[in-house]
N, C-alpha and C positions, 0 to 999 in steps of 0.2 A: 300723616307724616309731612307731606308737602306744606300743608298749612302751618305746621309747627316750625319748620325750617324757615319759612318766609317770615313768620312772626319774630323769630329769634334774630334774623338778619336785620329786620327793620329796627328792632330794639337796640341792636348793637351800634347803629349809626345815627339814631335820632339825637337831637341836641341834648335832651335829657334822657340818656339811655338807662335801661334797666340795670345794666352792669354798673354804670357809674353811680346809680342810686344806692347800690349795695353798701357803700361806705356809711350811709346815713342809718343803716340798720344796727350799727355797733353801739354798744353802751360802754362807758368807761367810768372810773371812779375818780372824783376830784380830790383836791388836797384836804377837804373837810370830811371825806368819806361818803359823799353824796353821789348817787348814780346819775350820770349825765348822758343823754342820748346825743349822738353826733348829728341827729336830725335838727338839733337846735342851731346848728351852723349851716344849714341848707342855704345856698345863695351866697355864701362867703367864700373867699379864696383862703385856703388853709395851708399853713406850713407846719407840718407835724415833725417833731424833733425828739430824739432820745438823748437825754442830757446827763451830766455828772458834775459834781461840785469840786472834785479833786483831780481834775484832768488837765493836761496841757492845753486842751481846747476850751476849757471853762471860760476864758475871756470872751468867747463867742456870745456869751449871754449879753454882753454890752452891745454887740452888733445886732443881735436879735431884738433887743429892746429899741434900738435905733430904727430898725425896720418897722416895728410895731408903732412907734411914735410917728413915723413918716406915713404909713399906709393904713393904720387902724381905722381912721375915720372913713376911708374909701372902701372898706370891706375886707381887710385882711385880719385873720385870726391866727395867732401862733399857739399851737397846742404842745405843751411841754410835758414830756413823760420821762422823769428820772429813771435811770436803769443802772443797777450795780453789777452787771455781768462782765464789764470790761475793766479788769484790773481792780475790781472792788473800789471803784473811784466815786461811787455815790453812796457813801455810808450814812448811817443815821436814819431817823424817821422822816416822813414826808414833811412834817411840821418843822423839823430842824432844817431840812433842805430849803423849804419855802422861806424861812426866816433868813437863811444865808443869802439867798438870791435877792430878796427884797432889800436887805441891808447893804449888800455889796454892789448890786447892779440895778437896783430900783425897778425890777421887772414889774410890768403891769398886765402882761398877757396871762391867760389861764394856765395853771399848773396842776398836774394830776398826780395821782398816787403812783408810787414806784411799781414798775412792771418788768417782766422779762420780754425781750424782743426776739430771742432765739430759743430753740430747744423745746422740750416737752411741755413746759409751763408758759410758753410765750403767749402774749396777748393775741386773741383772734384778729384784732385790728391790724397788728403787725404781720400776721400770716397773710392777710389780704394785701397789705401795702407791698410786701415783697413779691407777691404773685403778679402784681401789676407793673412793678418796676424793679427788675433785678439789678445785681451789681454790674456796673459797666467799666470798672477799673479805676485806679488812681491815676492822676496826672503825673507821669514819670518825669516830666520836665520841671516839676516843682519839687524842691528839696523835701518838703514835708510829705508829698505824695510818694516820693522814692523811699523815704524812711518807712512809711506805713507799708509799702509793698514788701520791703525787705523783712520787716517784722512779721508780716502775715505769712510769707513764704517759709520762714523758720518754723512756724507752727503747723502749716499745712501747705504743701507744695501745690495743691490743686485748689487753693482757696478762691481763686478768681472765677472758678466755674460754678460757684455756689451763690445763691441769692441772699444768703443770710446777712444780717447787719454786721459790719466789720468792727465798728468802734463807736464811741460816744459822738454825739452831734452829727449823726446821719440825719438827713432831712428829706421829707417828701412834700412836693408841692401838689396841691389838689385844686382843681379849677372850680369855678362857681357852680358848675353842673355836676360836680362829684367825680370827675375823672382824675386819676392819679397821673399827672402829666410828666413829672420829672422826679428824679432822685439825685441827691447831692451827697457826696462823701464829705467827711469832716475837713478834708484838705482843700475842697473846692473853694474857689474865690467867692467871697460873699457879694462882691459887686455883680457877679453873674446871677446870684440868687435875687438880688435887688432888681436887676433888669427883667428877669422872668416874672417876678411878682408884678412889676409895673405893667408888663404885657397882659397878664391874666386879668388884672383889674380894669384894663382898658378894652372894651368890647370890640373896638375897631381893630386893634393890634392882634387880639386873640383870634378874631375871625380870619385875618390875613394868614396867621401862622397855622390855623387849623384846616385851611382849604387844601383839598387834594383833587387830582384828576380822577374822576370816577368812570369806570368802564363796565360796570355791571349795575343794573337798575331793577327795582321791583316793578312788577306788572301793575302799576297804579298811576293813572294820569295825574298830573299836577293840577291843582285847582286853578281856575281862571284868575281868581283874585291874586294869587301868588305870581302867576306869570305876568299879569298886568303890572304888578309892583316891580318885578325884576326889570321889565322894559322901561318903566318910568325912572328907576334908579340909573339904568344904563344911559338914557339920553340926557341925564344930568351930568355926564362926564364932560370935561373940558374939551374944546376943539379950537383949532387955530382961527382967529378972527370970528369965533362963534359961527363958523360956516355950517357946522353939524352935517358933514358930508357923508351921511349914512342913510340907509333905508333898512328898517328892522321889520322882519316878518316872523311872527310867533305862530308856529304850527300846532294847532290843537286837534286837527282833523286826523283821527287815528286811521281812517280808511285811506287817506292820501299817503300816509307813511307806509301803510301796508302795500298799496298799489305800486309805489316806486320801488319798494323793497323786492317785489316780484320781478321787476325788470333787472334789478341788481343781481338777484339770485341766478337768473338765466345767463347773465354775462360773466358771472364769477362763480360758476357751479362748483369747481374744485375747492376754491377757498372756503365757500360756505359749508361744503361737506366736511371740512376739517374742523369746523367750529361747532361742536355738539350743542352748545347753548345758544346758537344763532336764532334771533327773533326778527331783528330788523337791521338795516344797514347803518343805523346811527347808534351803535353800541347798545342796542336794545332799549334805548331811552324812549319813554312814552311821549315825550314832547321835544321839540327842537326850536331853536331860535336862529334864523338865517339873517346874516348881516351882509349888506351890499354896499359897495362904494363906487365912485365914478370909474368908468371903464378905462380911463387913462392912468389908473393906478394911484391917483392922488387920494388922500384921506386915509391911508393905511394906518398912520400913527393915531389919528383920531379914532378910527374904528377899534384899534387895540385898547385904547383907554375906555371906550364904551364897553368892550367885552369884559375887561377886568372889573368894572363896576358891576356888571350883571353877575359875574361869577361870585364875587364877594357877597352881593345881595342874596343870591341863592344859598350860599353857605350859611349866612346868618338866619335863614329860614329853615334850616335843616335839610336842604336839598343838595344834590350833587350835580356837578357839571363836568364836561370835558370838551375842549376846543378841538374840532375835527376839520382836517384838511382833505383826507382821502375822499369822503363823499362829495366834496365840492368839485374835485377833479373829475369824478365820475359823472356828476350831473352836468358839468360843462362840456363833456366830451361825448356823451351817449345820446344819440338822437332819440332813442326810445324813451328817455327820461325827460324829454322836452316838456311834456304835459305838466310835470312837477314845477318847473321854473315858470311856466305860464300861469299856474295857479298862484304863485307867489306875487304876481303882478308887480314885477320889478320895474322901477321907473326907466324910461328911455335914457340911454347913456350911462346906465349902471350895470354892474356885474356882481355875482355872488362872490364874497370874499372869504367867509368862514361860517361854520355852523357850530352852535353850542348845543350839545346834548344836555337835556335837563330832566331830572327825575329824582325819585326817592332812592337813595343808594342801597345796593344789595352787597356792599363790601365796605370794609373800613381799612384802606391801605395805610401802611406805615409811611412816615415821611422819608423821602429820599435825601441823601446827604447833599449839602450845598457847599461849594468851594469858596470859602471866605477869602482865599488868596487873590481872587479876581477883583477884590475891592482894594484900592490903594488911596491913601490920603496924601494930598499934595499940600505940604505946609511950607513955612518959611525956611 
């Protein structure tokens, strides 16, 4: 059982997770009646849309085609699934629908046979999509969003508690590795869809947005080659006047981590006793990276840039990190832990600034909200 749980946790957080790969197991029927496996789109960014030709949102076909023309060569695929469940606004055969869309909007993206997206006959693909990204609400500050909310409430006062598709032109964004990363309601601004697609297509931006602070790790040391690469990417961070005022120590010695943890446990017995999953003082990470700066406190900004480089590099490799301050305070204040600092061979005139926990994640935390109001633009 323990091995099964560990395997499942690892699969849930690897760059190409087993859960994410599930989307490639589905088969759908195209507009010519041919069975198509979504595995054909592996490695692409997907925008999956349920559409209708007689809907007030039908002009979104134009915007969808513009997105496809803009990003198609970079790896975007838009998968169009006409659906007649909302106001019977997708009448006719798929051939008639396809002819309408090509004649009126010159669409070039793949179009598939008509499906149901809700109810007993719903497409298994949509059952999966809804399980991954439920309904998060309409934007009530937008007139169309408010209109949709009023319309839905008249039909079902509890509609917002359900994950089902609410109307035509609901969209799901799927990352290159098969994760269903976002859902858009038909009233959502297409400029936001554009921005999110751009981010998913850009590996640097998607790595930034995917990074989380990991506080639970698998009992599996990180390979030396990966740790060396992380350090190399770190020291390529910018620094004032290229002074590079840092000393980086990558700890691979498991016994050293265990020994200093024993000292920590003696000094913090009550705290350790409350943590049933406690293994070591570095959030149970199998490896740590210690960053030192001059003892006068200079170099903090440069060290921060170094650390950000290393955390993003680790994320890109399927690893997790967490920047730790508590262990630094303990190591700097506990005489019994002096042997650990001695083993780091910190240069004279330098001090420990922070520690990065590094390892294979044993959790997949959701992103925490960010306050966009803290950003202000100063214009003319």
